C-alpha positions, 0 to 999 in steps of 0.5 A: 118382717119377712121372717115373721111377726113380733107379738106382745105377750099378755101379762109379760110387758117386757117380753119380746115374742117372735112368731116365725114363718117357719113355725106355721104350716105351708100356705098359712098367713101370719097374724096381722096387727090386732089379732089375738091367738094362743101360742106355745113357747118353743124357746126363750132367752132369759137374759133379754126376754126374747121368746120364740112362739108356735101357734097352739093349734099345731101342738093340739094336732091342727 
């Protein structure tokens, strides 16, 4: 999608993860189908299991 990618979350088959373009450093590429990466939850909606994510390396300082 032009705003980001939907991702599967290991161990949470009902959750809908979203990694938004705005969560990535400028010039970064979005992951493609089949990529695995560590992420941190930045927001969630419990009523529909939607989870907004940010790459974990950003939390660690790069």
